[in-house]
MIPALO-299838 format. One record per residue (C-alpha): residue number from 1; residue in one letter; x, y, z. Coordinates in steps of 0.02 Angstrom, whole numbers, always signed. Example, Ala and Ser with C-alpha at 12.3 -4.5 7.8 and 13.67 -1.06 7.14 Angstrom:
MIPALO-299838
R:1:a:+615:-225:+390
R:2:s:+684:-53:+357
//
This chain:
MIPALO-299838
R:1:m:+2061:+364:-919
R:2:k:+1983:+536:-935
R:3:l:+1902:+484:-1100
R:4:f:+1807:+339:-1021
R:5:p:+1665:+440:-939
R:6:k:+1637:+536:-1102
R:7:l:+1637:+376:-1204
R:8:l:+1515:+295:-1083
R:9:l:+1397:+444:-1093
R:10:f:+1409:+441:-1284
R:11:i:+1360:+257:-1291
R:12:i:+1211:+285:-1175
R:13:l:+1150:+432:-1280
R:14:i:+1165:+329:-1440
R:15:c:+1066:+188:-1360
R:16:f:+936:+310:-1294
R:17:a:+918:+392:-1464
R:18:a:+902:+223:-1548
R:19:t:+766:+172:-1429
R:20:i:+664:+330:-1453
R:21:h:+679:+336:-1642
R:22:a:+649:+150:-1662
R:23:q:+477:+176:-1594
R:24:s:+427:+337:-1679
R:25:i:+482:+360:-1861
R:26:l:+332:+278:-1946
R:27:e:+215:+372:-1829
R:28:k:+286:+544:-1868
R:29:r:+151:+664:-1929
R:30:m:+176:+768:-2086
R:31:s:+85:+868:-2218
R:32:i:+139:+851:-2401
R:33:d:+62:+925:-2558
R:34:a:+155:+858:-2712
R:35:k:+86:+872:-2889
R:36:n:+180:+783:-3028
R:37:k:+335:+766:-2920
R:38:k:+471:+634:-2923
R:39:v:+468:+502:-2786
R:40:s:+641:+563:-2732
R:41:d:+571:+739:-2708
R:42:v:+428:+672:-2601
R:43:f:+556:+576:-2497
R:44:k:+657:+735:-2468
R:45:m:+500:+827:-2409
R:46:a:+463:+686:-2286
R:47:e:+643:+679:-2225
R:48:k:+646:+866:-2194
R:49:q:+483:+866:-2095
R:50:g:+519:+706:-1998
R:51:g:+704:+731:-1961
R:52:f:+759:+560:-2025
R:53:y:+832:+479:-2182
R:54:f:+771:+344:-2302
R:55:s:+886:+199:-2341
R:56:y:+848:+85:-2489
R:57:n:+918:+2:-2645
R:58:n:+889:+102:-2806
R:59:n:+846:-61:-2893
R:60:i:+684:-82:-2796
R:61:i:+621:+99:-2804
R:62:n:+619:+206:-2961
R:63:e:+663:+377:-2892
R:64:d:+612:+464:-3054
R:65:s:+434:+400:-3050
R:66:i:+309:+544:-3056
R:67:v:+176:+545:-2919
R:68:t:+41:+661:-2857
R:69:i:-8:+652:-2674
R:70:s:-85:+768:-2545
R:71:i:-93:+726:-2359
R:72:n:-126:+835:-2209
R:73:n:-59:+787:-2037
R:74:k:-47:+602:-2077
R:75:s:+81:+475:-2021
R:76:l:+232:+426:-2125
R:77:k:+161:+250:-2129
R:78:f:+4:+318:-2212
R:79:l:+110:+411:-2341
R:80:l:+211:+256:-2388
R:81:e:+59:+145:-2401
R:82:s:-25:+275:-2512
R:83:l:+128:+277:-2627
R:84:f:+174:+92:-2632
R:85:g:+33:-9:-2554
R:86:n:+100:-172:-2482
R:87:q:+253:-187:-2593
R:88:f:+379:-152:-2456
R:89:q:+417:-184:-2274
R:90:y:+502:-57:-2162
R:91:q:+634:-71:-2027
R:92:e:+687:+72:-1913
R:93:s:+867:+96:-1856
R:94:t:+916:+252:-1757
R:95:n:+864:+397:-1873
R:96:h:+853:+291:-2032
R:97:l:+703:+203:-2108
R:98:i:+758:+53:-2210
R:99:i:+645:+5:-2355
R:100:q:+650:-178:-2407
R:101:p:+545:-280:-2529
R:102:n:+404:-381:-2455
R:103:t:+473:-551:-2506
R:104:s:+353:-667:-2411
R:105:p:+221:-737:-2530
R:106:d:+104:-770:-2384
R:107:y:+122:-596:-2308
R:108:w:-48:-515:-2287
R:109:y:-132:-378:-2187
R:110:v:-279:-360:-2071
R:111:s:-335:-180:-2061
R:112:g:-479:-89:-1985
R:113:y:-540:+14:-1838
R:114:v:-561:-20:-1653
R:115:i:-715:+66:-1583
R:116:d:-801:+86:-1415
R:117:m:-949:-35:-1406
R:118:n:-1057:+88:-1309
R:119:t:-1021:+252:-1398
R:120:g:-957:+198:-1569
R:121:e:-810:+317:-1547
R:122:p:-637:+261:-1609
R:123:v:-519:+193:-1476
R:124:g:-342:+256:-1497
R:125:y:-183:+170:-1439
R:126:a:-261:-2:-1420
R:127:t:-148:-152:-1450
R:128:v:-200:-269:-1591
R:129:f:-102:-431:-1599
R:130:e:-94:-612:-1657
R:131:q:-43:-725:-1514
R:132:q:+37:-869:-1611
R:133:q:+149:-762:-1722
R:134:l:+184:-633:-1585
R:135:i:+149:-490:-1705
R:136:a:+69:-332:-1640
R:137:t:+26:-155:-1688
R:138:m:-61:-10:-1604
R:139:t:-208:+93:-1665
R:140:d:-179:+275:-1704
R:141:e:-278:+417:-1626
R:142:h:-419:+381:-1750
R:143:g:-430:+198:-1697
R:144:f:-355:+135:-1861
R:145:f:-235:-12:-1868
R:146:k:-146:-115:-1999
R:147:l:-78:-282:-1937
R:148:p:+46:-376:-2049
R:149:l:+37:-565:-2033
R:150:k:+170:-685:-2094
R:151:e:+67:-843:-2116
R:152:k:-94:-856:-2214
R:153:r:-210:-977:-2127
R:154:s:-390:-1022:-2160
R:155:q:-438:-936:-1998
R:156:t:-341:-814:-1891
R:157:s:-374:-758:-1713
R:158:i:-351:-570:-1690
R:159:s:-343:-505:-1511
R:160:v:-373:-327:-1451
R:161:s:-318:-265:-1280
R:162:k:-338:-91:-1209
R:163:l:-320:-23:-1034
R:164:s:-493:-1:-954
R:165:y:-575:-112:-1087
R:166:k:-614:-298:-1087
R:167:d:-499:-405:-1194
R:168:t:-579:-449:-1361
R:169:v:-541:-592:-1482
R:170:l:-602:-595:-1662
R:171:l:-593:-752:-1769
R:172:m:-582:-707:-1953
R:173:s:-547:-787:-2121
R:174:a:-389:-749:-2219
R:175:s:-496:-719:-2373
R:176:r:-582:-574:-2286
R:177:q:-486:-424:-2351
R:178:e:-606:-282:-2315
R:179:v:-578:-151:-2181
R:180:i:-656:-218:-2021
R:181:k:-724:-138:-1864
R:182:i:-690:-218:-1696
R:183:p:-801:-156:-1553
R:184:i:-728:-173:-1377
R:185:q:-824:-157:-1215
R:186:p:-771:-38:-1076
R:187:k:-753:-108:-901
R:188:a:-792:-15:-742
R:189:y:-639:+52:-652
R:190:e:-586:+203:-553
R:191:l:-467:+320:-639
R:192:d:-359:+333:-483
R:193:s:-325:+146:-490
R:194:v:-234:+159:-657
R:195:v:-55:+180:-600
R:196:i:+104:+151:-698
R:197:s:+213:+39:-591
R:198:g:+352:-86:-609
R:199:v:+506:-63:-716
R:200:e:+420:+70:-822
R:201:q:+421:+183:-670
R:202:n:+605:+154:-632
R:203:w:+703:+314:-670
R:204:l:+840:+226:-768
R:205:a:+734:+99:-862
R:206:g:+611:+238:-905
R:207:l:+746:+324:-1008
R:208:f:+746:+177:-1129
R:209:i:+561:+131:-1132
R:210:s:+454:+243:-1242
R:211:s:+280:+301:-1194
R:212:k:+211:+191:-1334
R:213:q:+297:+38:-1260
R:214:t:+230:+82:-1088
R:215:m:+54:+96:-1156
R:216:n:+74:-68:-1250
R:217:s:+132:-150:-1089
R:218:l:-19:-84:-994
R:219:n:-136:-144:-1130
R:220:l:-60:-319:-1127
R:221:s:-46:-335:-938
R:222:n:-145:-500:-944
R:223:f:-50:-580:-1088
R:224:f:+118:-667:-1069
R:225:t:+199:-809:-1164
R:226:k:+361:-908:-1163
R:227:q:+494:-929:-1297
R:228:p:+662:-1019:-1296
R:229:v:+767:-878:-1372
R:230:q:+760:-692:-1410
R:231:f:+882:-569:-1487
R:232:s:+865:-380:-1486
R:233:l:+962:-224:-1529
R:234:t:+862:-105:-1420
R:235:p:+693:-118:-1332
R:236:g:+560:-154:-1464
R:237:l:+687:-187:-1603
R:238:g:+716:-373:-1595
R:239:s:+656:-547:-1639
R:240:h:+490:-523:-1546
R:241:g:+462:-343:-1599
R:242:s:+340:-243:-1495
R:243:m:+283:-404:-1410
R:244:g:+455:-429:-1330
R:245:s:+397:-355:-1166
R:246:q:+267:-494:-1149
R:247:v:+385:-642:-1179
R:248:v:+481:-742:-1048
R:249:n:+638:-816:-1128
R:250:k:+760:-954:-1082
R:251:f:+903:-868:-1174
R:252:s:+905:-682:-1205
R:253:l:+1041:-585:-1297
R:254:n:+1028:-395:-1306
R:255:l:+1163:-315:-1413
R:256:l:+1134:-143:-1337
R:257:g:+985:-169:-1224
R:258:g:+825:-268:-1207
R:259:y:+651:-255:-1130
R:260:t:+568:-423:-1096
R:261:a:+441:-503:-981
R:262:g:+577:-602:-894
R:263:v:+709:-736:-912
R:264:k:+722:-912:-845
R:265:g:+896:-962:-896
R:266:f:+1027:-838:-956
R:267:e:+1023:-656:-1011
R:268:l:+1165:-550:-1077
R:269:g:+1154:-365:-1119
R:270:g:+1291:-262:-1200
R:271:l:+1231:-111:-1102
R:272:f:+1072:-155:-1009
R:273:n:+934:-281:-973
R:274:i:+757:-232:-921
R:275:d:+642:-373:-864
R:276:k:+462:-339:-814
R:277:g:+446:-503:-718
R:278:n:+561:-629:-637
R:279:m:+745:-661:-674
R:280:g:+828:-831:-657
R:281:y:+963:-890:-659
R:282:a:+1102:-779:-726
R:283:q:+1100:-600:-791
R:284:f:+1248:-495:-849
R:285:a:+1251:-317:-916
R:286:g:+1385:-192:-960
R:287:l:+1294:-50:-871
R:288:f:+1135:-98:-779
R:289:n:+1000:-227:-744
R:290:v:+822:-183:-691
R:291:v:+704:-325:-640
R:292:g:+523:-297:-592
R:293:g:+496:-469:-512
R:294:e:+594:-594:-410
R:295:i:+782:-616:-436
R:296:q:+850:-793:-414
R:297:g:+1030:-829:-456
R:298:v:+1173:-716:-507
R:299:q:+1154:-535:-564
R:300:v:+1307:-436:-618
R:301:a:+1314:-260:-690
R:302:g:+1454:-138:-727
R:303:l:+1362:+1:-635
R:304:y:+1192:-37:-562
R:305:n:+1070:-177:-516
R:306:n:+890:-142:-466
R:307:g:+760:-270:-411
R:308:l:+583:-217:-368
R:309:e:+543:-377:-273
R:310:n:+651:-503:-178
R:311:m:+827:-564:-219
R:312:q:+894:-738:-183
R:313:g:+1072:-765:-237
R:314:c:+1214:-645:-275
R:315:q:+1217:-465:-339
R:316:a:+1376:-375:-391
R:317:a:+1385:-199:-463
R:318:g:+1518:-68:-491
R:319:l:+1411:+67:-410
R:320:a:+1252:+9:-324
R:321:n:+1134:-136:-289
R:322:i:+955:-91:-245
R:323:v:+824:-221:-194
R:324:m:+659:-148:-138
R:325:k:+611:-299:-32
R:326:d:+714:-441:+44
R:327:v:+890:-502:+5
R:328:e:+940:-681:+43
R:329:g:+1120:-703:-7
R:330:v:+1260:-583:-52
R:331:q:+1265:-402:-111
R:332:v:+1432:-325:-162
R:333:a:+1441:-146:-229
R:334:g:+1576:-19:-262
R:335:i:+1475:+117:-175
R:336:y:+1303:+73:-106
R:337:n:+1185:-71:-60
R:338:y:+1001:-53:-18
R:339:s:+865:-175:+37
R:340:s:+718:-195:+155
R:341:n:+778:-350:+248
R:342:v:+943:-437:+218
R:343:y:+984:-616:+268
R:344:g:+1165:-643:+224
R:345:f:+1312:-530:+180
R:346:q:+1327:-352:+115
R:347:a:+1487:-262:+68
R:348:s:+1504:-89:-7
R:349:g:+1638:+40:-35
R:350:v:+1535:+179:+46
R:351:g:+1382:+112:+136
R:352:s:+1229:+1:+151
R:353:v:+1050:+42:+201
R:354:n:+923:-88:+260
R:355:t:+755:-8:+297
R:356:q:+694:-152:+407
R:357:s:+819:-277:+474
R:358:c:+987:-357:+445
R:359:h:+1023:-537:+491
R:360:g:+1203:-573:+449
R:361:m:+1354:-464:+414
R:362:v:+1362:-290:+338
R:363:v:+1526:-206:+291
R:364:g:+1531:-24:+235
R:365:g:+1680:+82:+192
R:366:t:+1596:+234:+272
R:367:f:+1425:+194:+348
R:368:n:+1292:+62:+378
R:369:v:+1110:+96:+421
R:370:a:+976:-29:+474
R:371:r:+815:-22:+572
R:372:n:+853:-181:+668
R:373:m:+1019:-271:+672
R:374:n:+1049:-452:+717
R:375:g:+1227:-492:+672
R:376:v:+1380:-388:+632
R:377:q:+1399:-209:+569
R:378:l:+1573:-150:+518
R:379:a:+1599:+28:+455
R:380:g:+1747:+141:+426
R:381:t:+1654:+289:+503
R:382:v:+1480:+259:+575
R:383:n:+1350:+123:+607
R:384:v:+1169:+169:+639
R:385:t:+1032:+53:+700
R:386:l:+866:+145:+714
R:387:a:+788:+20:+834
R:388:k:+866:-135:+912
R:389:t:+1041:-207:+894
R:390:e:+1084:-385:+939
R:391:g:+1262:-427:+897
R:392:l:+1416:-325:+857
R:393:q:+1441:-146:+798
R:394:v:+1618:-93:+753
R:395:a:+1653:+81:+683
R:396:g:+1804:+193:+659
R:397:t:+1718:+339:+744
R:398:t:+1537:+313:+799
R:399:n:+1404:+182:+834
R:400:f:+1221:+225:+862
R:401:s:+1088:+103:+922
R:402:m:+940:+217:+943
R:403:k:+831:+103:+1052
R:404:e:+918:-49:+1125
R:405:m:+1092:-125:+1117
R:406:n:+1110:-307:+1165
R:407:g:+1286:-354:+1115
R:408:l:+1448:-258:+1091
R:409:q:+1478:-81:+1028
R:410:l:+1660:-44:+986
R:411:s:+1714:+124:+915
R:412:g:+1861:+241:+906
R:413:i:+1766:+389:+979
R:414:l:+1580:+375:+1024
R:415:n:+1452:+241:+1063
R:416:y:+1269:+283:+1096
R:417:t:+1115:+183:+1138
R:418:r:+954:+220:+1228
R:419:k:+953:+58:+1328
R:420:l:+1115:-39:+1355
R:421:k:+1105:-225:+1389
R:422:g:+1277:-267:+1325
R:423:v:+1449:-187:+1320
R:424:q:+1510:-20:+1254
R:425:i:+1695:+9:+1222
R:426:g:+1748:+179:+1159
R:427:m:+1822:+345:+1208
R:428:i:+1648:+411:+1250
R:429:n:+1501:+296:+1291
R:430:i:+1326:+364:+1313
R:431:a:+1167:+273:+1362
R:432:d:+998:+331:+1423
R:433:s:+988:+182:+1540
R:434:s:+1104:+35:+1567
R:435:d:+1098:-145:+1625
R:436:g:+1265:-179:+1541
R:437:y:+1443:-116:+1544
R:438:s:+1522:+43:+1475
R:439:i:+1711:+48:+1460
R:440:g:+1789:+211:+1404
R:441:l:+1867:+375:+1452
R:442:v:+1695:+454:+1478
R:443:n:+1545:+344:+1517
R:444:i:+1378:+432:+1534
R:445:v:+1217:+345:+1583
R:446:i:+1086:+482:+1585
R:447:h:+969:+388:+1702
R:448:g:+1109:+294:+1787
R:449:y:+1252:+308:+1911
R:450:h:+1321:+484:+1943
R:451:k:+1426:+523:+2096
R:452:l:+1551:+654:+2151
R:453:s:+1678:+576:+2270
R:454:v:+1794:+664:+2394
R:455:s:+1925:+553:+2476
R:456:s:+2092:+545:+2566
R:457:s:+2225:+410:+2573
R:458:e:+2392:+367:+2648
R:459:w:+2484:+447:+2502
R:460:q:+2373:+594:+2454
R:461:q:+2276:+711:+2567
R:462:l:+2140:+761:+2443
R:463:s:+2068:+669:+2293
R:464:i:+1911:+713:+2194
R:465:a:+1830:+594:+2068
R:466:y:+1678:+594:+1954
R:467:k:+1598:+422:+1940
R:468:s:+1473:+379:+1801
R:469:g:+1398:+222:+1726
R:470:n:+1296:+98:+1827
R:471:a:+1320:+7:+1991
R:472:k:+1389:-147:+1903
R:473:l:+1528:-49:+1819
R:474:y:+1565:+136:+1823
R:475:s:+1711:+240:+1761
R:476:m:+1808:+369:+1861
R:477:l:+1891:+531:+1809
R:478:l:+1998:+585:+1956
R:479:g:+2124:+713:+2013
R:480:g:+2209:+754:+2177
R:481:m:+2339:+855:+2270
R:482:q:+2441:+868:+2430
R:483:l:+2387:+1011:+2542
R:484:d:+2561:+1032:+2621
R:485:r:+2653:+1171:+2526
R:486:n:+2821:+1095:+2567
R:487:k:+2771:+924:+2497
R:488:k:+2670:+968:+2344
R:489:a:+2609:+834:+2225
R:490:y:+2472:+836:+2093
R:491:s:+2389:+689:+2009
R:492:y:+2258:+647:+1877
R:493:g:+2198:+483:+1808
R:494:y:+2062:+360:+1762
R:495:g:+1982:+212:+1848
R:496:l:+1843:+82:+1851
R:497:g:+1736:+32:+1998
R:498:s:+1585:-69:+2052
R:499:d:+1455:-66:+2192
R:500:r:+1395:-236:+2251
R:501:r:+1257:-238:+2381
R:502:i:+1281:-342:+2540
R:503:g:+1115:-391:+2618
R:504:k:+975:-265:+2639
R:505:k:+1046:-142:+2767
R:506:g:+1135:-19:+2653
R:507:f:+1308:-100:+2647
R:508:y:+1407:-123:+2486
R:509:i:+1573:-198:+2432
R:510:n:+1655:-63:+2326
R:511:p:+1812:-119:+2229
R:512:e:+1899:+16:+2125
R:513:l:+2049:+6:+2010
R:514:t:+2136:+169:+1963
R:515:h:+2288:+226:+1867
R:516:q:+2361:+400:+1893
R:517:y:+2503:+510:+1836
R:518:i:+2591:+606:+1977
R:519:y:+2677:+771:+1948
R:520:n:+2805:+818:+2080
R:521:g:+2911:+953:+2003
R:522:n:+2983:+869:+1847
R:523:d:+2891:+787:+1700
R:524:a:+3040:+676:+1664
R:525:h:+3015:+578:+1824
R:526:q:+2872:+474:+1750
R:527:n:+2785:+438:+1914
R:528:l:+2642:+318:+1875
R:529:l:+2533:+248:+2014
R:530:s:+2409:+104:+2002
R:531:r:+2295:+64:+2150
R:532:l:+2169:-70:+2193
R:533:q:+2050:-13:+2331
R:534:i:+1929:-132:+2417
R:535:n:+1806:-20:+2507
R:536:l:+1662:-57:+2623
R:537:k:+1526:+69:+2584
R:538:y:+1376:+119:+2687
R:539:k:+1229:+218:+2620
R:540:l:+1194:+367:+2734
R:541:g:+1043:+425:+2635
R:542:k:+977:+456:+2461
R:543:y:+1120:+571:+2412
R:544:a:+1270:+519:+2520
R:545:d:+1378:+364:+2548
R:546:i:+1531:+343:+2659
R:547:y:+1666:+216:+2619
R:548:a:+1836:+156:+2682
R:549:g:+1952:+11:+2653
R:550:p:+2127:-53:+2618
R:551:a:+2221:-13:+2459
R:552:f:+2363:-97:+2368
R:553:s:+2476:+24:+2272
R:554:v:+2607:-5:+2137
R:555:l:+2719:+143:+2091
R:556:y:+2828:+153:+1937
R:557:s:+2956:+294:+1956
R:558:k:+3128:+335:+1888
R:559:q:+3151:+479:+2010
R:560:t:+3310:+461:+2113
R:561:t:+3323:+633:+2195
R:562:p:+3189:+746:+2271
R:563:v:+3134:+913:+2198
R:564:e:+3130:+1053:+2324
R:565:g:+2954:+1089:+2386
R:566:y:+2882:+928:+2312
R:567:q:+2844:+760:+2390
R:568:y:+2970:+622:+2358
R:569:d:+2918:+473:+2464
R:570:f:+2739:+425:+2417
R:571:t:+2734:+279:+2540
R:572:n:+2735:+406:+2683
R:573:g:+2830:+282:+2791
R:574:y:+2715:+133:+2760
R:575:p:+2806:-33:+2739
R:576:s:+2849:-59:+2555
R:577:f:+2934:-188:+2447
R:578:s:+3023:-188:+2281
R:579:m:+2936:-264:+2129
R:580:g:+3073:-223:+2004
R:581:k:+3206:-93:+1964
R:582:y:+3086:+54:+1959
R:583:v:+2932:-26:+2038
R:584:t:+2881:-14:+2221
R:585:g:+2728:-88:+2306
R:586:w:+2643:-58:+2473
R:587:i:+2479:-76:+2565
R:588:g:+2388:+79:+2626
R:589:w:+2211:+142:+2655
R:590:n:+2073:+246:+2580
R:591:i:+1924:+339:+2654
R:592:g:+1796:+448:+2567
R:593:l:+1622:+515:+2539
R:594:d:+1511:+493:+2384
R:595:l:+1384:+629:+2348
R:596:f:+1228:+617:+2239
//
């Protein structure tokens, strides 16, 4: 298993190297001065300067032929044409240049210069192509081009496209063999508006798209065509050559990787698929898929899927799915999902991020983040909604709804929202304001219900409680003690309560349910007291309330003998009744004062 990451990196590097070299060998610049030298010696000079190797059959090239040639900073293509003319055709594979005989009897060339119509200056790196045969080349820095054509027709339409120039079409005769000049007219544009965008800007796709391919794509931004099938080894090395990025295919097979205009059918890549436009309806890759347009259908990658527009369907990746706009459907990733809006289902091993909204269900092994949530968020650690939550948040430790929560927050430790209109259940619940319910050990409503209560009852002389939440439902942390040194008893516990207004004269019904542990000299006694108090409360002023009422108590205790100096009979003589072997019930009273 340890060899797999190294093997994967090795394959990517091979593919990357193949892509780069496939686009650059014939364009390598070199200077050679050979007088009465063998062809094989000239080849060795070129190989040494260019860092590549020739591959050919000795039967088609006489290595012992004596030649004299002198070039200075010219391309390898210029050198070969100077030596052999149009006898051969050339194919690039990794760092090898394969020389093959030019077997087509109708194979012919259109060559010439592309110049600026206004200045007469040569225009470098313009794309010259024939639309029917899908054959293209690019001018060098001197504006020179040589376009090989497979079919010899009476008339041929040659197109020229260049960023910031108007597209130009020249109709010429096949019998016209002289070097031609094609003037093209500049068009007005602002330099700042020329921005490389789309898949070429993607960090991963950019590793496998050369600068020449990017320029070619920019030049041909207004030309696209459709074909039923395409095959490729790497971007630019396939059945459509350098025009592959402008072709939408129904079936696309990329042995290592491909770079096309899109697919409307099925695409399979051994390592990767890069589509400038839309993808439909199925796309599979060993490593990654990058799509510049809409995704409709199924997209599966061993590591990574990236869509620059919307996705409708299903995405599955070993590491991550990233959709820059909306997702309608399903995203499943081993680590991470990302989208703007999601309408459907997301599941990831670590987390999901939705920069706008989520309508559906999101499951993250560690975290989920969304701006607005309308549905369900489930996370092993934390859920974060930056604005409004409507629905359910469930997290192992923490839920955050930074503006409004209208639903249910359930966590193992902490829930937070600015405005609560639903229910919080957790160890600690915090809200800035609340019209809902907080249920937990500590409930804090910053602009809500805060009271310190001092009370006395039939069983305990002094009890102090902190009440927080809102009037509809507040929590209580309480403790108490007996003041008589000969009948000591200490208690602490938790409770819930509510204030319900009666009329408009300051009266309230105040039910409270508490559960307390009582220590009276021995921990083994397990004295547990539950009480329901129904108080009538009257508001004395802004910061004080007085209350009193009956209380029903249920005591669970295994204590059979008193401990000296500690209280034993908690009924204090009030009539009681048995509710089981260790359970006693009685009715008592409660009176107290709420402050603040």
